[in-house]
C-alpha positions as CSV (number, residue, x, y, z in Angstrom):
1,X,0.0,0.0,0.0
2,X,1.5,3.3,-1.1
3,X,0.2,6.1,1.1
4,X,2.7,8.8,0.1
5,X,1.4,11.9,-1.6
6,X,-1.7,12.1,0.5
7,X,-1.2,15.8,1.3
8,X,-4.5,17.6,1.0
9,X,-6.5,14.5,2.0
10,X,-8.3,14.6,5.3
11,X,-6.7,12.6,8.1
12,X,-10.1,11.1,8.8
13,X,-10.3,9.6,5.3
14,X,-6.7,8.4,5.4
15,X,-7.1,6.6,8.7
16,X,-10.5,5.3,7.8
17,X,-8.7,3.6,4.9
18,X,-5.7,2.5,7.0
19,X,-7.9,1.0,9.7
20,X,-9.7,-1.2,7.2
21,X,-6.8,-2.7,5.4
22,X,-7.1,-6.4,5.0
23,X,-4.7,-8.8,6.8
24,X,-3.1,-9.6,3.4
25,X,-1.4,-6.2,3.4
26,X,2.3,-6.7,4.4
27,X,3.9,-3.5,3.0
28,X,3.3,0.2,3.5
29,X,5.1,3.3,2.1
30,X,4.4,6.4,4.1
31,X,5.2,10.0,4.1
32,X,5.1,12.7,6.8
33,X,1.3,13.2,6.4
34,X,0.6,9.9,8.1
35,X,3.0,10.2,11.0
36,X,3.3,13.8,12.0
37,X,1.1,16.5,13.5
38,X,-2.5,15.5,14.0
39,X,-1.9,12.2,12.3
40,X,0.7,11.0,14.8
41,X,-1.9,10.0,17.5
42,X,-4.0,8.3,14.9
43,X,-1.0,6.3,13.5
44,X,0.0,5.4,17.0
45,X,-3.5,4.2,17.8
46,X,-3.4,2.1,14.6
47,X,-0.2,0.5,15.6
48,X,-1.3,-0.1,19.2
49,X,-4.5,-1.8,17.9
50,X,-2.5,-4.0,15.6
51,X,-0.3,-5.0,18.5
52,X,-3.2,-5.8,20.8
53,X,-5.2,-7.6,18.1
54,X,-2.1,-9.7,17.3
55,X,-1.7,-10.5,21.0
56,X,-5.3,-11.6,21.1
57,X,-4.6,-13.8,18.0
58,X,-7.0,-11.9,15.8
59,X,-6.5,-12.0,12.1
60,X,-4.9,-8.6,11.5
61,X,-2.3,-7.3,9.0
62,X,1.3,-7.7,10.0
63,X,3.5,-5.1,8.5
64,X,6.7,-6.8,7.2
65,X,8.0,-4.0,4.9
66,X,7.9,-0.3,5.8
67,X,9.3,2.6,3.8
68,X,9.3,6.3,4.7
69,X,9.7,8.2,1.5
70,X,10.3,11.9,2.2
71,X,12.6,14.3,4.0
72,X,9.8,15.6,6.3
73,X,9.1,12.2,8.0
74,X,10.6,12.4,11.4
75,X,9.6,9.0,12.9
76,X,9.0,9.4,16.6
77,X,11.2,7.0,18.6
78,X,8.4,5.2,20.4
79,X,6.8,4.3,17.1
80,X,9.9,2.6,16.0
81,X,9.6,0.2,19.0
82,X,6.0,-0.5,18.1
83,X,6.9,-1.3,14.5
84,X,10.1,-3.3,14.9
85,X,8.7,-6.7,16.1
86,X,7.0,-7.5,12.8
87,X,9.3,-5.8,10.3
88,X,11.5,-7.8,7.9
89,X,12.6,-4.6,6.1
90,X,12.7,-1.0,7.2
91,X,13.6,1.7,4.7
92,X,14.1,5.1,6.1
93,X,15.3,6.6,2.7
94,X,15.7,10.3,3.5
95,X,14.1,10.3,6.8
96,X,15.7,12.5,9.4
97,X,17.0,9.8,11.8
98,X,19.7,11.8,13.5
99,X,22.7,9.5,13.4
100,X,24.5,11.6,15.9
101,X,23.0,9.7,18.8
102,X,19.6,11.3,18.7
103,X,16.5,9.7,20.1
104,X,15.5,8.0,16.8
105,X,18.8,6.3,16.5
106,X,18.8,5.3,20.1
107,X,15.3,3.8,19.8
108,X,16.4,1.9,16.8
109,X,19.6,0.6,18.3
110,X,17.9,-0.2,21.6
111,X,15.2,-2.1,19.7
112,X,17.8,-4.1,17.9
113,X,19.8,-4.8,21.0
114,X,16.7,-5.9,23.0
115,X,15.6,-8.3,20.3
116,X,12.6,-6.4,19.1
117,X,14.0,-6.4,15.6
118,X,14.7,-10.2,15.4
119,X,12.8,-10.5,12.2
120,X,14.4,-7.5,10.6
121,X,16.5,-8.6,7.5
122,X,16.9,-5.3,5.7
123,X,17.7,-1.9,7.2
124,X,18.1,0.8,4.6
125,X,19.2,4.1,6.1
126,X,19.5,5.6,2.6
127,X,20.4,9.2,2.9
128,X,19.3,9.7,6.5
129,X,22.3,11.9,6.9
130,X,24.6,13.4,4.3
131,X,27.6,11.2,3.2
132,X,30.0,14.1,3.3
133,X,30.2,13.9,7.0
134,X,32.7,11.9,9.0
135,X,32.3,8.1,9.3
136,X,30.6,6.5,12.3
137,X,29.8,2.9,13.1
138,X,26.3,1.5,13.6
139,X,26.4,-2.1,14.9
140,X,29.8,-2.4,13.3
141,X,28.7,-1.0,10.0
142,X,30.1,2.3,8.8
143,X,27.7,5.2,8.7
144,X,28.1,9.0,8.5
145,X,27.7,11.6,11.2
């Protein structure tokens, strides 16, 4: 499901659609419209509902592939922890992750260390920070700071 480019659509319509996605949906591509501002509590509510329904063994969608596609998407740290357990791939593309030890990077590394990301097979940090900066390591892999 590609939900990028929804600027101008009402949040009510977007989340009416999101909350009715069938369990066969395993991939979402999102932009800032669905995870910032007034949409943030709605997205968080959606993720919490998925988690509780999954715990109750209800037939709900399990997001396995998630992509954030624009530079304005600043994924809140606590949402990363809600998303990590089911994800097989996470693509942050040009998402402002803050590789200088900011809260998003800390949430991601803490989630990986604690085992929340045990199903994660692909982590694409894309251009989360500019490559002209000095190198830094992330779980032993070189990144840029």
